[in-house]
N, C-alpha and C positions, 0 to 999 in steps of 0.2 A: 489614463495614459501614463505610460512609463517613460523614463529617460532612455533615450537611445544614444548609445555612444557611437560616434562617427570615427572610423579608423582612417587615419591618414598615414601615408608612407612618404618618406623623403625620397626625392629623385635619386636614382642610382648614378653615382659619379662615373664618368666615362674617362678611361685613360686616353689622353689626347697626344701622346708621344708620336703618333703617326702623322700629325699635322704641324706644319711650320708656315710662318709668314716671313718671307725674306725681307731684308733691309730695303730701303728706298732705292728704286731702280730707274734708270733712264731707259725709255723705250722709244725707238724710232721706226717708223714705217718707211721702207725704201722701195722704190719702183724704178726700173730702168731697163734699157736694152743690154745686149751682151757686152758692148764696150763700156757702158756705165757700170755694169756689174763687176767687170774686171777692175775698173778704177775704184769702185766702192770697196772692193776687197782690200786694196792697198790703203785707202783712207781709213777704213775701220780696223785694219790689222787682223782680220779674220777672213780666210777664203770663203766667200759666200757659196753655199752648196749649189751644185748644178743638178744633183739628183733629187727627184721629187720627194717631198715630205721628210727631209733630212735636216739636221742641225749640225753646225760646226762651232767649236769653242776653242778659243786661244786665251789662256789666262782667265781674266774676269769678264771677257766679252764673248757673246754668242750671237750667231746669225741663224735664224730659222727660216727655211724655205716654206712659203705659204702659197705660192703660185709661180707660174713660169717666169714672171718678172717682178715678183713681190716677196719681200723679206721683212721679218720682224727682227730688229737689232736690239739686243739687250746688253746693258753695261751698268756699272755702278753710277749712281747719280752724280758723283763728283767728277765723272769723265764726260758728262753731256756736252758742255761747251767746247771742249777740245775735239770731240767727235764731229760736232757740227762745223767747227772751223776747218777741220781736215776735209770734210766733204765740200765745203765752199772752195777750198784751195784745189783739191784734186779732181773735182768733177765739173769745173767751170765750163769745159768744152763739151760736156756730154749732157744731152737731155735726160732729165731724171726728176724724181719727186722724193723729197725727204721731209717727213712730217713727224713732229714730236707728238707722240700719243701717250706720254708718260702719265698724264693725269686721267686718262680714259680707263685704265685698268690697273689691277693689282695682281699679285701672284700668290699662289698657294703651293706648298710642297706637300705631297701625299707620299708617305714612305712606310716601309716595313713589310712584313710578310703578308699582310692583308691588304696592301695597297691596290692590287689588281681587283680584288673582290669589292672593295669600297667603291672604286671608280666604275666598275661594271654594273653597280647597282643603279646608275643613272646615265651611263654612256653606252650607246649602241655598238661600239667597236669591240672586236675580239682583241683583248689586250694580252693574250698569251705571248710570251717572249718570242716564240718562233714567228708570230704574225706581226707583232709590234715591237721590234727590237730596240735596244738601247741606241739612242741617237735619232729615232724616228719622231716626227712631230706632225701635227695636222690640226686643222680646225674641225671641231665636232660639236656635239651637244652634250651637256650634262643636264638631264631632265629638260627644262625649257630654256636653259641658258646656253648661249654660244660660248665656247671656250676654245683656247688653243692648248692642246695637250702635247707634252713633250716628255718622252721617257729618257731620263738622265742617268739611270742606273737600273740594275736588274729589278729592284723593288722600290724605285724612286721615280716620281713623276712631278713635273713642273706644270702647273696650270696657270694660264693667263685668263683672268676673268674680268669682265667689265665691272667697274665699281658699283654700278646700280644693281648688279646681280651677286655681289660678293657675299652679302649676308644670307641670301637664298641658298647659294651653293654650299657655303659653310654649314648652314643649318641642316641641309639634306645629308651631307657627309657625316655630321655629328649624330644625327638621328640613326643613320645606318650603322654607325659605330656602336650603338647600344646593343646590336646583335652579335658583336664580336665575342668570342669566348674569353672569359676572364683569365 
């Protein structure tokens, strides 16, 4: 019996410049009728979109349309208390729901010339710019994980992912990135 050398290879390093994790963010789920939506637009400082699957941004705050009476409101963590206080003040006369979902999910930013290709590896949507333009957002799937997908730039996407699926989604994207040209 001879000695058999076992060849091992180091894992190939993947350029991760296409992936970012934004700073801590406040996330609020808002639901209400037309009058409450108008009041919420004032309280939040962003006109809540009335067109399906669209987002609006003013400064550091964004409102994503998720349903006819449902919005995901995103802002810097430092503004959470002021936003909630504004809703308490401006929506007291309107039936509505405002739920802090900040600890339920995290965000990923997928960007660069291969962003569409990376996302389409696990997402059933056609992300061609003509079909999913800048400012469009929707709930969808990435493999087995529900995500909220928002196109913030031609080659930039914001993903809201439940914390329990963050490692799964990040690992799938990273594995797919191994196939990117060097």
